[in-house]
C-alpha positions, 0 to 999 in steps of 0.5 A, a space after each residue: 139673743 133677745 126676746 122675739 115675738 111669735 108672729 104666725 104664718 101669713 095668708 097666702 103662704 103655706 102653713 099648718 093650721 093644726 085644725 085637724 090634729 087628733 080628729 078621727 076620720 069622721 071628724 075630718 071629714 066633717 071639718 073638711 067638708 065644712 071648709 070646702 062649703 065655706 070656700 065654695 059659697 059664692 062670694 064667700 068673703 071679700 077678705 080673701 080676695 084682698 091680698 093688700 099689704 097695709 102700712 099700718 095695723 090701723 089701716 088693715 084693721 079699718 078694712 077688715 071691719 069694712 069687709 066683715 060688715 059687707 061679708 056678713 051682710 051677704 053671707 047671712 041670708 045665704 048660710 042660714 044653716 050657719 048663721 042664726 042671726 046677723 050678729 052672729 054672722 059679723 061675729 063669725 067674720 071678726 073671728 075668721 080674719 085678723 090682721 097679722 104683721 109680716 116682718 119680711 116686708 114690714 107690712 100687715 095682711 089680712 089672714 083667714 082663719 075661717 077653718 080654725 073658727 069652724 072648728 072653735 069651741 065657740 062655733 061648735 057650741 052655738 050649733 
């Protein structure tokens, strides 16, 4: 047996993200409310409507950059409670979506990490 890289679970497939691990009831309620708020926002993110399989990492990253800019420009004016600047909205989108490899079909997919980013030190520190 050789070394095998750890590949995270893919978007659209059931997975445990660990966001609520160790959270008390109040923290859990806040995290879930933020997640629902983000998911319910009109045009929350084009990323989540892009289940496209990309042949290369470069193709996936190129589309991710395009969608991050589009989504940030749309979300910034809609969510002044979450983003204090356009740069902050872009930074959030960059952190919230990543390209991840699925060895089952030898393709790259955009993966949604919004809840993880909302619960991150980076996001909490800026509030």
